[in-house]
N, CA, C and O of each residue as an XYZ file, in Angstrom:
1028
protein
N     156.455    106.800    118.212
C     155.041    106.608    118.562
C     154.381    105.384    117.958
O     154.420    105.155    116.749
N     153.759    104.588    118.863
C     153.026    103.270    118.431
C     151.544    103.419    118.910
O     151.193    103.653    120.066
N     150.733    103.241    117.819
C     149.203    103.430    118.171
C     148.794    102.016    118.094
O     149.164    101.254    117.201
N     147.881    101.647    119.234
C     147.201    100.333    119.382
C     145.882    100.439    118.554
O     145.178    101.434    118.722
N     145.527     99.523    117.717
C     144.314     99.694    116.840
C     143.530     98.461    117.007
O     144.086     97.412    117.330
N     142.249     98.542    116.798
C     141.403     97.524    116.722
C     140.519     97.449    115.452
O     140.234     98.522    114.921
N     140.078     96.360    114.935
C     139.236     96.226    113.787
C     137.900     95.591    114.373
O     137.865     94.666    115.185
N     136.818     96.243    113.824
C     135.495     95.688    113.988
C     134.926     95.514    112.739
O     134.645     96.514    112.079
N     134.693     94.314    112.274
C     134.169     93.984    110.880
C     133.732     92.405    110.922
O     134.462     91.523    111.374
N     132.542     92.209    110.429
C     132.074     90.915    110.251
C     132.397     90.102    109.088
O     131.890     88.988    108.954
N     133.261     90.621    108.183
C     133.698     89.990    107.015
C     135.139     89.725    107.073
O     135.950     90.634    107.248
N     135.494     88.418    106.920
C     136.855     87.987    107.053
C     137.670     88.620    105.875
O     138.749     89.114    106.201
N     137.369     88.670    104.746
C     138.138     89.157    103.619
C     138.384     90.644    103.832
O     139.480     91.092    103.496
N     137.444     91.469    104.371
C     137.589     92.833    104.670
C     138.628     92.984    105.645
O     139.520     93.821    105.501
N     138.543     92.079    106.805
C     139.454     92.183    107.956
C     140.984     91.861    107.379
O     141.959     92.514    107.750
N     141.053     90.905    106.543
C     142.313     90.626    106.047
C     142.982     91.746    105.301
O     144.175     92.034    105.401
N     142.100     92.345    104.548
C     142.669     93.576    103.762
C     143.160     94.761    104.742
O     144.159     95.430    104.480
N     142.451     94.939    105.774
C     142.836     95.959    106.686
C     144.148     95.559    107.465
O     145.052     96.359    107.706
N     144.150     94.306    107.810
C     145.323     93.750    108.566
C     146.564     94.038    107.684
O     147.569     94.532    108.196
N     146.512     93.758    106.464
C     147.653     94.000    105.548
C     148.019     95.463    105.492
O     149.205     95.784    105.420
N     147.082     96.341    105.522
C     147.380     97.729    105.526
C     148.031     98.235    106.876
O     148.977     99.023    106.902
N     147.460     97.729    107.927
C     148.036     98.035    109.277
C     149.531     97.575    109.370
O     150.381     98.326    109.849
N     149.835     96.302    108.894
C     151.042     95.706    108.931
C     152.132     96.472    108.122
O     153.334     96.302    108.323
N     151.620     97.334    107.188
C     152.546     98.130    106.357
C     152.917     99.441    107.000
O     153.744    100.168    106.450
N     152.356     99.774    108.122
C     152.684    101.040    108.912
C     153.393    100.603    110.158
O     152.794     99.894    110.966
N     154.581    100.965    110.358
C     155.306    100.503    111.544
C     154.790    101.102    112.849
O     155.004    100.530    113.917
N     154.093    102.280    112.772
C     153.629    102.863    113.936
C     152.193    102.468    114.421
O     151.592    103.054    115.321
N     151.741    101.442    113.737
C     150.423    100.924    114.083
C     150.622     99.498    114.750
O     151.420     98.715    114.233
N     149.987     99.182    115.769
C     150.007     97.886    116.504
C     148.586     97.358    116.487
O     147.696     97.930    117.116
N     148.371     96.250    115.757
C     146.964     95.497    115.820
C     146.907     94.923    117.102
O     147.799     94.146    117.442
N     145.885     95.227    117.937
C     145.813     94.654    119.240
C     144.595     93.767    119.349
O     144.592     92.774    120.075
N     143.493     94.165    118.568
C     142.265     93.462    118.733
C     141.573     93.329    117.400
O     141.632     94.279    116.618
N     140.931     92.247    117.080
C     139.944     91.976    115.965
C     138.704     91.447    116.502
O     138.665     90.471    117.251
N     137.578     92.176    116.067
C     136.175     91.568    116.583
C     135.423     91.280    115.175
O     135.234     92.197    114.376
N     135.043     90.064    114.943
C     134.131     89.781    113.929
C     132.637     89.897    114.515
O     131.661     90.056    113.782
N     132.562     89.801    115.915
C     131.205     89.948    116.464
C     131.295     91.289    117.277
O     131.992     91.372    118.288
N     130.616     92.246    116.824
C     130.652     93.568    117.461
C     130.264     93.666    118.845
O     130.636     94.592    119.565
N     129.430     92.609    119.274
C     128.976     92.609    120.785
C     130.085     92.334    121.673
O     130.104     92.739    122.836
N     130.974     91.679    121.164
C     132.266     91.448    122.023
C     133.083     92.594    122.352
O     133.730     92.672    123.396
N     133.048     93.537    121.400
C     133.648     94.823    121.544
C     133.076     95.823    122.647
O     133.631     96.855    123.025
N     131.859     95.313    123.087
C     131.153     96.124    124.028
C     131.397     95.669    125.487
O     130.995     96.345    126.435
N     132.076     94.484    125.644
C     132.246     93.967    126.850
C     133.249     94.672    127.549
O     134.212     95.120    126.928
N     133.128     94.837    128.864
C     133.971     95.644    129.799
C     135.540     95.079    129.587
O     135.900     93.909    129.711
N     136.279     96.106    129.273
C     137.809     95.881    129.206
C     138.220     95.378    127.889
O     139.420     95.182    127.696
N     137.297     95.129    126.887
C     137.673     94.485    125.655
C     138.574     95.445    124.824
O     139.487     95.029    124.111
N     138.239     96.817    124.973
C     139.039     97.749    124.152
C     139.915     98.601    124.946
O     140.279     99.696    124.517
N     140.299     98.117    126.173
C     141.433     98.782    127.024
C     142.664     99.069    126.228
O     143.145     98.181    125.524
N     143.142    100.125    126.290
C     144.406    100.468    125.545
C     144.442    100.748    124.115
O     145.497    100.961    123.517
N     143.193    100.749    123.519
C     142.983    101.015    122.046
C     142.979    102.486    121.852
O     142.318    103.202    122.605
N     143.683    102.969    120.883
C     143.841    104.302    120.356
C     142.869    104.610    119.264
O     142.212    105.650    119.266
N     142.786    103.734    118.367
C     142.039    103.999    117.080
C     141.322    102.647    116.724
O     141.872    101.560    116.898
N     140.043    102.790    116.207
C     139.306    101.702    115.843
C     138.781    101.901    114.345
O     138.217    102.925    113.960
N     139.040    100.801    113.569
C     138.560    100.660    112.232
C     137.254     99.882    112.284
O     137.196     98.713    112.665
N     136.138    100.646    111.851
C     134.778    100.104    112.165
C     134.100    100.017    110.845
O     133.999    100.966    110.068
N     133.659     98.868    110.649
C     132.758     98.500    109.583
C     131.185     99.091    110.027
O     130.814     99.079    111.201
N     130.479     99.515    109.094
C     129.170    100.090    109.512
C     128.113     98.975    109.324
O     127.393     98.670    110.275
N     128.004     98.392    108.188
C     126.935     97.396    107.846
C     127.317     95.971    108.336
O     128.149     95.285    107.741
N     126.673     95.573    109.433
C     126.925     94.169    109.755
C     125.452     93.632    110.182
O     124.931     93.695    111.296
N     124.929     93.085    108.977
C     123.525     92.742    109.073
C     123.137     91.540    109.911
O     121.959     91.287    110.162
N     124.220     90.756    110.366
C     123.906     89.490    111.113
C     123.808     89.882    112.628
O     123.602     89.025    113.487
N     123.961     91.186    112.915
C     124.070     91.582    114.415
C     122.972     92.570    114.623
O     122.480     93.115    113.635
N     122.558     92.842    115.794
C     121.399     93.745    116.209
C     121.901     95.313    116.105
O     121.138     96.277    116.038
N     123.282     95.367    116.105
C     123.844     96.808    116.085
C     124.684     97.007    114.770
O     125.459     96.170    114.307
N     124.414     98.228    114.249
C     125.366     98.583    113.090
C     126.495     99.517    113.783
O     126.519     99.867    114.963
N     127.318     99.801    112.877
C     128.509    100.588    113.324
C     128.192    101.889    114.005
O     128.886    102.305    114.932
N     127.162    102.518    113.552
C     126.774    103.917    113.999
C     126.205    103.643    115.465
O     126.515    104.461    116.331
N     125.430    102.604    115.802
C     125.043    102.311    117.168
C     126.259    102.077    117.939
O     126.255    102.598    119.055
N     127.310    101.409    117.605
C     128.554    101.248    118.471
C     129.213    102.610    118.752
O     129.674    102.901    119.855
N     129.228    103.422    117.688
C     129.897    104.749    117.907
C     129.165    105.486    119.079
O     129.849    106.031    119.945
N     127.660    105.527    119.142
C     127.088    106.035    120.160
C     127.373    105.455    121.622
O     127.418    106.129    122.651
N     127.561    104.053    121.513
C     127.773    103.278    122.757
C     129.171    103.607    123.280
O     129.407    103.663    124.487
N     130.155    103.840    122.268
C     131.453    104.071    122.744
C     131.687    105.553    123.398
O     132.678    105.825    124.076
N     130.685    106.425    123.113
C     130.720    107.609    123.942
C     131.906    108.603    123.633
O     132.215    109.505    124.412
N     132.473    108.393    122.571
C     133.541    109.411    122.196
C     134.852    109.009    122.916
O     135.688    109.879    123.161
N     135.058    107.711    123.262
C     136.289    107.253    124.049
C     137.401    107.029    122.983
O     138.577    107.073    123.344
N     137.098    106.804    121.766
C     138.106    106.440    120.752
C     138.131    107.117    119.496
O     137.054    107.552    119.089
N     139.203    107.299    118.771
C     139.189    107.850    117.416
C     138.789    106.781    116.626
O     139.297    105.671    116.782
N     137.845    107.021    115.706
C     137.170    105.935    114.837
C     137.204    106.321    113.373
O     136.673    107.374    113.018
N     137.842    105.466    112.451
C     137.763    105.445    111.070
C     136.625    104.504    110.649
O     136.659    103.309    110.941
N     135.716    105.004    110.025
C     134.574    104.229    109.537
C     134.791    103.597    108.087
O     135.336    104.278    107.218
N     134.407    102.426    107.854
C     134.655    101.682    106.615
C     133.298    101.272    106.073
O     132.499    100.771    106.863
N     132.961    101.438    104.802
C     131.714    100.867    104.258
C     131.875    100.744    102.807
O     132.607    101.538    102.216
N     131.228     99.778    102.159
C     130.967     99.626    100.736
C     129.730    100.229    100.263
O     129.436    100.224     99.068
N     128.975    100.763    101.189
C     127.566    101.104    100.728
C     127.402    102.625    100.961
O     127.542    103.173    102.054
N     127.070    103.274     99.732
C     126.959    104.697     99.666
C     125.878    105.159    100.606
O     126.040    106.231    101.189
N     124.780    104.440    100.809
C     123.628    104.903    101.657
C     124.016    104.966    103.042
O     123.528    105.815    103.788
N     124.925    104.058    103.461
C     125.424    104.109    104.782
C     126.522    105.191    105.008
O     126.612    105.788    106.081
N     127.308    105.407    104.011
C     128.342    106.491    104.045
C     127.822    107.943    104.430
O     128.471    108.699    105.153
N     126.599    108.255    103.880
C     126.149    109.534    104.069
C     125.944    109.959    105.468
O     126.184    111.101    105.861
N     125.482    108.980    106.222
C     125.075    109.204    107.679
C     126.394    109.409    108.372
O     126.380    110.141    109.361
N     127.464    108.901    108.017
C     128.766    109.123    108.742
C     129.098    110.646    109.085
O     129.792    110.948    110.055
N     128.590    111.503    108.281
C     128.941    112.897    108.507
C     128.118    113.522    109.689
O     128.342    114.662    110.096
N     127.177    112.725    110.199
C     126.442    113.239    111.386
C     127.331    112.813    112.781
O     126.971    113.243    113.877
N     128.414    112.012    112.653
C     129.066    111.603    113.831
C     130.515    112.254    113.800
O     131.137    112.664    112.820
N     130.869    112.238    115.086
C     132.361    112.671    115.356
C     133.355    111.651    115.092
O     133.864    111.009    116.011
N     133.686    111.456    113.735
C     134.579    110.358    113.317
C     135.779    111.071    112.678
O     135.737    112.267    112.393
N     136.899    110.259    112.455
C     138.067    110.923    111.905
C     137.777    111.084    110.385
O     138.062    112.132    109.804
N     137.187    109.992    109.735
C     136.906    110.026    108.258
C     136.286    108.857    107.891
O     136.258    107.896    108.660
N     135.749    108.830    106.722
C     135.050    107.506    106.167
C     135.864    107.048    104.996
O     136.256    107.798    104.103
N     136.110    105.628    105.074
C     136.803    105.068    104.012
C     135.855    104.250    103.253
O     135.074    103.515    103.858
N     135.864    104.323    101.902
C     134.868    103.608    101.025
C     135.579    102.496    100.672
O     136.725    102.654    100.252
N     135.026    101.199    100.782
C     135.662    100.027    100.330
C     135.540     99.839     98.791
O     134.632    100.370     98.152
N     136.513     99.048     98.219
C     137.764     98.700     98.749
C     138.681     99.825     99.074
O     138.659    100.874     98.430
N     139.548     99.592    100.148
C     140.296    100.802    100.696
C     141.620    100.650     99.953
O     142.169     99.550     99.897
N     142.160    101.779     99.359
C     143.463    101.853     98.785
C     144.490    102.181     99.859
O     144.168    102.813    100.866
N     145.769    101.733     99.633
C     146.838    102.157    100.645
C     146.892    103.824    100.912
O     147.030    104.350    102.016
N     146.766    104.428     99.788
C     147.003    105.921     99.742
C     145.850    106.442    100.729
O     146.193    107.191    101.644
N     144.566    106.103    100.600
C     143.493    106.662    101.479
C     143.550    106.189    102.892
O     143.120    106.882    103.814
N     144.158    104.834    103.091
C     144.319    104.446    104.370
C     145.404    105.248    105.150
O     145.214    105.624    106.307
N     146.440    105.467    104.526
C     147.554    106.235    105.199
C     147.109    107.580    105.519
O     147.326    108.065    106.630
N     146.449    108.255    104.527
C     145.954    109.622    104.792
C     144.886    109.673    105.914
O     144.724    110.717    106.547
N     144.156    108.560    106.170
C     143.138    108.599    107.160
C     143.871    108.475    108.492
O     143.573    109.233    109.415
N     144.801    107.564    108.625
C     145.653    107.501    109.821
C     146.407    108.708    110.127
O     146.482    109.040    111.310
N     146.960    109.393    109.261
C     147.650    110.670    109.385
C     146.688    111.751    109.860
O     147.039    112.550    110.728
N     145.473    111.786    109.299
C     144.513    112.678    109.683
C     144.077    112.592    111.119
O     143.877    113.606    111.788
N     143.908    111.169    111.663
C     143.601    110.955    112.986
C     144.510    111.472    113.933
O     144.052    111.847    115.012
N     145.774    111.559    113.706
C     146.842    111.992    114.631
C     147.588    113.205    114.213
O     148.697    113.499    114.658
N     146.859    113.966    113.246
C     147.481    115.226    112.731
C     148.896    115.081    112.383
O     149.671    115.990    112.683
N     149.365    113.899    111.704
C     150.720    113.751    111.174
C     150.915    114.524    109.898
O     149.950    114.994    109.295
N     152.228    114.668    109.459
C     152.411    115.414    108.323
C     151.711    114.687    107.129
O     151.634    113.458    107.137
N     151.202    115.427    106.110
C     150.723    114.735    104.883
C     151.746    113.827    104.279
O     152.875    114.250    104.034
N     151.371    112.527    104.017
C     152.418    111.600    103.473
C     152.748    111.835    102.016
O     151.855    112.241    101.273
N     153.922    111.620    101.570
C     154.341    111.670    100.247
C     154.385    110.203     99.628
O     154.739    109.252    100.325
N     154.043    110.064     98.403
C     153.987    108.796     97.913
C     154.950    108.592     96.731
O     154.993    109.443     95.842
N     155.687    107.544     96.692
C     156.617    107.247     95.668
C     155.966    106.585     94.526
O     154.856    106.067     94.647
N     156.666    106.586     93.354
C     155.977    106.006     91.929
C     155.510    104.663     92.090
O     154.561    104.300     91.396
N     156.123    103.741     93.037
C     155.515    102.493     93.087
C     154.439    102.362     94.047
O     153.977    101.243     94.265
N     153.960    103.454     94.685
C     152.790    103.491     95.425
C     151.557    103.515     94.523
O     150.437    103.371     95.013
N     151.747    103.699     93.188
C     150.570    103.731     92.256
C     149.582    104.778     92.699
O     148.415    104.440     92.901
N     149.962    106.003     92.861
C     148.939    107.105     93.226
C     148.127    107.346     91.901
O     148.508    107.002     90.782
N     146.972    107.977     92.192
C     146.102    108.388     91.124
C     146.633    109.503     90.246
O     147.617    110.158     90.590
N     145.987    109.716     89.122
C     146.390    110.959     88.404
C     146.367    112.296     89.133
O     147.124    113.236     88.891
N     145.409    112.268     90.052
C     145.261    113.515     90.886
C     146.491    113.848     91.780
O     146.854    115.009     91.965
N     147.167    112.672     92.372
C     148.383    112.813     93.066
C     149.530    113.114     92.177
O     150.395    113.919     92.524
N     149.563    112.496     91.046
C     150.891    112.617     90.355
C     151.031    113.965     89.658
O     152.135    114.479     89.475
N     149.873    114.531     89.269
C     149.998    115.837     88.592
C     149.756    116.945     89.522
O     150.095    118.079     89.183
N     149.209    116.737     90.647
C     149.039    117.705     91.703
C     147.899    118.594     91.281
O     146.973    118.661     92.090
N     147.788    119.287     90.173
C     146.826    120.236     89.845
C     145.883    119.834     88.773
O     145.218    120.683     88.181
N     145.804    118.609     88.512
C     144.965    118.316     87.361
C     144.526    116.713     87.550
O     145.067    115.976     88.373
N     143.500    116.318     86.686
C     143.063    114.993     86.693
C     142.709    114.596     85.267
O     142.187    115.424     84.521
N     142.973    113.363     84.864
C     142.420    112.752     83.627
C     141.143    112.228     83.763
O     140.957    111.465     84.711
N     140.181    112.490     82.976
C     138.861    111.953     83.124
C     138.490    111.128     81.776
O     138.713    111.504     80.626
N     137.873    109.914     82.181
C     137.545    108.958     81.010
C     136.219    109.579     80.424
O     135.267    109.828     81.164
N     136.194    109.821     79.058
C     135.001    110.360     78.453
C     134.559    109.543     77.309
O     135.385    109.194     76.464
N     133.309    109.210     77.219
C     132.731    108.449     76.073
C     132.916    109.248     74.810
O     132.617    110.440     74.740
N     133.455    108.502     73.748
C     133.574    109.157     72.463
C     132.546    108.294     71.495
O     131.853    107.344     71.861
N     132.614    108.795     70.328
C     131.705    108.109     69.195
C     132.170    106.692     68.968
O     133.327    106.373     69.245
N     131.265    105.798     68.452
C     131.735    104.528     68.042
C     132.039    103.570     69.197
O     132.727    102.563     69.032
N     131.455    103.952     70.477
C     131.841    103.027     71.721
C     133.279    103.317     72.162
O     133.718    102.641     73.092
N     133.972    104.141     71.664
C     135.331    104.449     72.103
C     135.320    105.387     73.284
O     134.283    105.862     73.747
N     136.639    105.649     73.787
C     136.819    106.461     74.923
C     138.133    107.356     74.702
O     139.132    106.971     74.094
N     137.980    108.491     75.238
C     139.099    109.366     75.292
C     139.377    109.758     76.751
O     138.590    109.485     77.657
N     140.539    110.414     76.934
C     140.900    110.856     78.225
C     141.371    112.317     78.238
O     142.366    112.770     77.671
N     140.436    112.995     79.021
C     140.694    114.412     78.990
C     141.230    115.042     80.289
O     140.752    114.726     81.378
N     142.299    116.001     80.156
C     142.956    116.430     81.388
C     142.056    117.695     81.774
O     141.677    118.521     80.943
N     141.767    117.742     83.120
C     140.996    118.878     83.630
C     141.761    119.428     84.812
O     142.175    118.640     85.662
N     141.970    120.691     84.921
C     142.641    121.274     86.042
C     141.647    121.338     87.069
O     140.454    121.491     86.807
N     142.135    121.217     88.317
C     141.231    121.394     89.428
C     140.677    122.717     89.625
O     139.559    122.926     90.096
N     141.557    123.665     89.223
C     141.199    125.115     89.333
C     140.062    125.543     88.342
O     139.504    126.636     88.440
N     139.743    124.592     87.356
C     138.674    124.877     86.432
C     137.335    124.257     86.835
O     136.310    124.527     86.209
N     137.346    123.435     87.870
C     136.173    122.874     88.347
C     135.406    123.680     89.403
O     135.856    123.936     90.520
N     134.216    124.052     88.946
C     133.347    124.929     89.944
C     132.618    123.968     90.932
O     132.724    124.174     92.141
N     131.962    123.038     90.510
C     131.323    122.130     91.327
C     130.916    120.737     90.758
O     130.840    120.603     89.536
N     130.673    119.777     91.528
C     130.323    118.375     90.924
C     129.110    117.953     91.577
O     128.921    118.088     92.786
N     128.194    117.381     90.675
C     126.830    116.916     91.086
C     126.753    115.437     90.863
O     127.162    114.939     89.814
N     126.227    114.718     91.848
C     125.960    113.272     91.765
C     124.632    113.046     90.994
O     123.653    113.732     91.286
N     124.569    112.106     90.018
C     123.446    111.634     89.401
C     123.424    110.267     89.409
O     124.034    109.625     88.554
N     122.682    109.660     90.426
C     122.649    108.163     90.555
C     124.156    107.697     90.679
O     124.873    108.303     91.474
N     124.575    106.852     90.078
C     126.050    106.376     90.125
C     127.054    107.059     89.249
O     128.203    106.640     89.109
N     126.564    108.152     88.653
C     127.358    108.868     87.681
C     127.563    110.282     88.402
O     126.881    110.593     89.379
N     128.448    111.038     87.915
C     128.824    112.504     88.366
C     128.811    113.400     87.148
O     129.162    112.985     86.044
N     128.376    114.707     87.379
C     128.518    115.671     86.445
C     129.553    116.729     86.999
O     129.486    117.116     88.166
N     130.474    117.162     86.149
C     131.452    118.148     86.557
C     131.261    119.319     85.748
O     131.328    119.276     84.519
N     131.021    120.385     86.415
C     130.790    121.728     85.951
C     131.990    122.735     86.012
O     132.445    123.154     87.077
N     132.425    123.060     84.868
C     133.604    123.930     84.768
C     133.356    125.434     84.719
O     132.212    125.879     84.625
N     134.463    126.235     84.785
C     134.530    127.606     85.023
C     133.990    128.238     83.669
O     133.511    129.371     83.729
N     134.038    127.594     82.492
C     133.455    128.213     81.248
C     131.981    127.785     81.038
O     131.420    127.974     79.959
N     131.392    127.227     82.056
C     130.002    126.896     82.118
C     129.672    125.671     81.334
O     128.507    125.378     81.065
N     130.768    124.909     80.942
C     130.473    123.509     80.148
C     130.367    122.600     81.142
O     130.583    122.952     82.301
N     130.051    121.414     80.859
C     129.775    120.264     81.819
C     130.480    119.014     81.106
O     130.418    118.804     79.894
N     131.111    118.272     81.969
C     131.631    116.994     81.663
C     131.017    115.757     82.380
O     130.798    115.844     83.588
N     130.765    114.767     81.800
C     130.148    113.537     82.393
C     131.110    112.374     82.121
O     131.083    111.780     81.043
N     131.870    112.088     83.000
C     132.820    110.899     83.028
C     132.190    109.574     82.751
O     131.110    109.331     83.288
N     132.755    108.684     81.964
C     132.119    107.594     81.561
C     132.077    106.582     82.592
O     133.002    106.572     83.404
N     131.088    105.674     82.695
C     131.129    104.589     83.773
C     130.553    105.062     85.102
O     130.306    106.253     85.291
N     130.340    104.116     86.029
C     129.743    104.275     87.317
C     130.912    104.908     88.236
O     132.015    104.383     88.386
N     130.499    106.102     88.818
C     131.528    106.727     89.542
C     130.810    107.441     90.775
O     130.342    108.576     90.692
N     130.772    106.648     91.940
C     129.968    107.290     93.072
C     130.702    108.516     93.637
O     131.929    108.493     93.721
N     129.992    109.586     94.026
C     130.424    110.756     94.462
C     131.443    110.612     95.624
O     132.482    111.272     95.596
N     131.185    109.822     96.574
C     131.920    109.604     97.655
C     133.348    108.982     97.458
O     134.337    109.330     98.103
N     133.330    108.093     96.561
C     134.641    107.473     96.024
C     135.495    108.558     95.237
O     136.713    108.643     95.387
N     134.777    109.368     94.401
C     135.532    110.249     93.739
C     136.132    111.384     94.582
O     137.272    111.803     94.379
N     135.343    111.851     95.508
C     135.699    112.759     96.610
C     137.062    112.314     97.324
O     138.026    113.078     97.362
N     137.086    111.055     97.878
C     137.997    110.468     98.644
C     139.221    110.078     97.802
O     140.323    110.129     98.349
N     139.130    109.706     96.568
C     140.251    109.101     95.828
C     140.972    110.222     94.968
O     142.195    110.236     94.828
N     140.193    111.083     94.451
C     140.740    111.911     93.347
C     140.849    113.475     93.568
O     141.537    114.216     92.866
N     140.046    113.884     94.679
C     140.037    115.421     94.703
C     140.800    115.894     95.928
O     140.664    115.365     97.031
N     141.671    116.995     95.663
C     142.462    117.559     96.861
C     141.354    118.307     97.731
O     140.622    119.184     97.271
N     141.322    117.830     99.100
C     140.347    118.413     99.879
C     140.706    119.810    100.441
O     139.882    120.422    101.121
N     141.855    120.289    100.181
C     142.172    121.539    100.454
C     141.582    122.634     99.537
O     141.581    123.824     99.851
N     141.029    122.096     98.262
C     140.373    122.846     97.311
C     138.854    122.581     97.310
O     138.075    123.516     97.125
N     138.434    121.359     97.508
C     136.997    120.918     97.368
C     136.370    120.565     98.760
O     137.021    120.097     99.695
N     135.179    120.812     98.784
C     134.358    120.466    100.222
C     132.992    119.889     99.825
O     132.260    120.451     99.011
N     132.697    118.774    100.424
C     131.334    118.268    100.095
C     130.313    118.959    101.077
O     130.444    118.911    102.300
N     129.363    119.556    100.479
C     128.287    120.287    101.014
C     126.882    119.688    101.094
O     125.961    120.263    101.673
N     126.767    118.547    100.505
C     125.393    118.046    100.178
C     125.646    116.586     99.776
O     126.705    116.339     99.199
N     124.760    115.573    100.029
C     124.966    114.336     99.520
C     125.073    114.256     98.122
O     125.550    113.251     97.595
N     124.637    115.309     97.408
C     124.707    115.134     95.963
C     125.669    116.165     95.364
O     125.771    116.212     94.138
N     126.419    117.037     96.176
C     127.157    118.089     95.654
C     128.500    118.256     96.344
O     128.578    118.177     97.570
N     129.541    118.483     95.589
C     130.856    118.922     96.001
C     131.238    120.160     95.321
O     131.166    120.193     94.093
N     131.668    121.261     96.030
C     131.967    122.491     95.506
C     133.432    122.888     95.587
O     134.096    122.384     96.493
N     134.008    123.727     94.747
C     135.283    124.191     94.803
C     135.210    125.386     95.818
O     134.337    126.250     95.727
N     136.159    125.386     96.772
C     136.131    126.555     97.597
C     136.530    127.823     96.838
O     136.221    128.947     97.232
N     137.190    127.595     95.796
C     137.687    128.914     95.003
C     136.570    129.644     94.283
O     136.745    130.803     93.907
N     135.299    128.934     94.056
C     134.287    129.544     93.459
C     133.106    130.044     94.377
O     132.118    130.600     93.899
N     133.261    129.827     95.645
C     132.152    130.191     96.564
C     132.029    131.660     96.553
O     132.952    132.352     96.984
N     130.943    132.180     96.086
C     130.735    133.614     96.266
C     130.029    133.940     97.540
O     130.491    134.871     98.199
N     128.982    133.312     97.979
C     128.366    133.576     99.295
C     127.519    132.354     99.625
O     127.008    131.589     98.808
N     127.447    132.287    101.080
C     126.835    131.295    101.660
C     125.694    132.013    102.437
O     125.965    132.830    103.317
N     124.418    131.698    102.102
C     123.242    132.451    102.695
C     122.159    131.370    102.907
O     121.719    130.715    101.962
N     121.734    131.203    104.215
C     120.653    130.249    104.467
C     121.033    128.915    104.139
O     122.066    128.447    104.616
N     120.240    128.198    103.307
C     120.471    126.849    102.918
C     121.085    126.676    101.532
O     120.972    125.606    100.934
N     121.769    127.780    100.989
C     122.329    127.722     99.740
C     123.712    128.378     99.616
O     124.064    129.332    100.311
N     124.403    127.839     98.752
C     125.863    128.404     98.425
C     125.624    128.960     97.035
O     124.998    128.299     96.207
N     126.142    130.239     96.746
C     126.108    130.710     95.412
C     127.593    130.610     94.850
O     128.567    131.171     95.350
N     127.594    129.868     93.822
C     128.840    129.469     93.099
C     129.027    130.352     91.867
O     128.098    130.397     91.060
N     130.155    131.069     91.639
C     130.344    131.946     90.549
C     130.268    131.217     89.329
O     130.814    130.120     89.213
N     129.527    131.841     88.274
C     129.388    131.242     87.048
C     130.088    132.220     85.964
O     129.639    133.338     85.712
N     131.175    131.705     85.385
C     131.912    132.460     84.421
C     131.654    132.108     83.078
O     131.365    130.931     82.861
N     131.709    132.982     82.041
C     132.315    134.296     82.062
C     131.383    135.382     82.471
O     131.772    136.548     82.538
N     130.142    135.024     82.751
C     129.017    136.005     83.127
C     129.381    136.556     84.378
O     129.864    135.818     85.236
N     129.187    137.914     84.613
C     129.281    138.488     85.942
C     128.048    138.576     86.594
O     127.012    138.667     85.936
N     128.045    138.559     87.888
C     126.900    138.510     88.804
C     125.805    137.520     88.460
O     124.611    137.789     88.593
N     126.265    136.368     88.013
C     125.454    135.207     87.706
C     125.993    134.000     88.468
O     127.204    133.780     88.459
N     125.190    133.250     89.093
C     125.547    132.243     89.971
C     124.671    130.989     89.964
O     123.467    131.001     89.711
N     125.377    129.929     90.262
C     124.623    128.574     90.374
C     124.268    128.569     91.981
O     125.029    129.024     92.835
N     123.077    128.020     92.229
C     122.662    127.795     93.653
C     122.803    126.371     93.979
O     122.199    125.520     93.325
N     123.615    126.057     95.013
C     123.819    124.769     95.533
C     123.247    124.564     96.893
O     123.499    125.407     97.754
N     122.530    123.571     97.168
C     122.001    123.306     98.467
C     122.896    122.817     99.377
O     123.792    122.056     99.011
N     122.748    123.207    100.690
C     123.553    122.763    101.877
C     122.790    121.698    102.523
O     121.617    121.851    102.864
N     123.514    120.521    102.708
C     122.914    119.483    103.414
C     123.070    119.468    104.931
O     124.174    119.757    105.392
N     122.104    119.168    105.716
C     122.124    119.288    107.160
C     123.292    118.623    107.784
O     123.780    119.117    108.801
N     123.799    117.506    107.242
C     124.880    116.730    107.666
C     126.165    117.250    107.344
O     127.155    116.835    107.947
N     126.262    118.216    106.355
C     127.434    118.803    105.838
C     127.627    120.239    106.312
O     128.690    120.828    106.113
N     126.569    120.812    106.954
C     126.657    122.231    107.377
C     127.689    122.598    108.304
O     128.325    123.648    108.216
N     127.875    121.606    109.320
C     128.966    122.068    110.345
C     130.403    122.090    109.743
O     131.257    122.893    110.120
N     130.613    121.134    108.764
C     131.974    121.222    108.118
C     132.163    122.461    107.266
O     133.239    123.047    107.143
N     131.094    122.787    106.724
C     131.135    124.111    105.811
C     131.450    125.224    106.692
O     132.376    125.992    106.431
N     130.656    125.351    107.813
C     130.772    126.482    108.590
C     132.148    126.551    109.276
O     132.640    127.651    109.524
N     132.794    125.386    109.595
C     134.087    125.408    110.074
C     135.146    125.985    109.120
O     136.072    126.699    109.504
N     134.926    125.605    107.798
C     135.692    126.219    106.804
C     135.609    127.679    106.782
O     136.618    128.378    106.686
N     134.384    128.165    106.873
C     134.082    129.665    106.716
C     134.671    130.334    107.978
O     135.167    131.458    107.897
N     134.624    129.689    109.082
C     135.117    130.353    110.322
C     136.695    130.514    110.323
O     137.289    131.436    110.881
N     137.280    129.489    109.621
C     138.738    129.405    109.570
C     139.403    130.413    108.557
O     140.591    130.735    108.551
N     138.355    130.877    107.648
C     138.939    131.698    106.641
C     138.402    133.070    106.652
O     138.787    133.858    105.788
N     137.471    133.465    107.630
C     136.943    134.739    107.528
C     137.898    135.739    108.204
O     138.732    135.321    109.007
N     137.801    137.076    107.897
C     138.633    137.998    108.377
C     137.972    138.744    109.618
O     138.588    139.635    110.202
């Protein structure tokens, strides 16, 4: 199977990066590159294309990537790319394969392509430099600020994480013992979700919240009740964002009896 792909991006360095990633996969054939998104709208310019890697923010042109998605009318599989968190959130309103946060790592790129065509989950060799999440499968090391300006690295099991909240460019991780961890440094929620969390366990339900599917007690109205341990019948209430509701309801539908 060979898939014909196109890139629509107005920045040459970003195009070069995606080209290198495409060339690393023998089943992808790069057929078209558009630095001017208007050219991609011309009749016949995308004939034979299976998959488009589409940048969202192209300020020099009258259309952004989401406008193009509307104009394409569902004719293509689309993987959205952006370095801007504020543009990323809107992507969940559209029928896209997934959203890749720039800079794009080979691991996330391969997973996105496999998701587009329902290929088996890729396995990564040690020299692929996967994250701690991939290496250890069930846990992650988090960088924590310590006294005297030093840092420590704490290993957290995914099964111990109840939910994650975004606070500006930082995140707060709430654990099953009701404690909270704040990793050091800037860590956008979207990037953390894409790079580090196994999405068979976690689901994004709001622009500021990711929850563990293991701890969902009830979904009612515009809220999710998350079990709070060790107390019984005590819950954290997590809001459901409009752009994430459909994905949440699909998860519920697939797992109800």
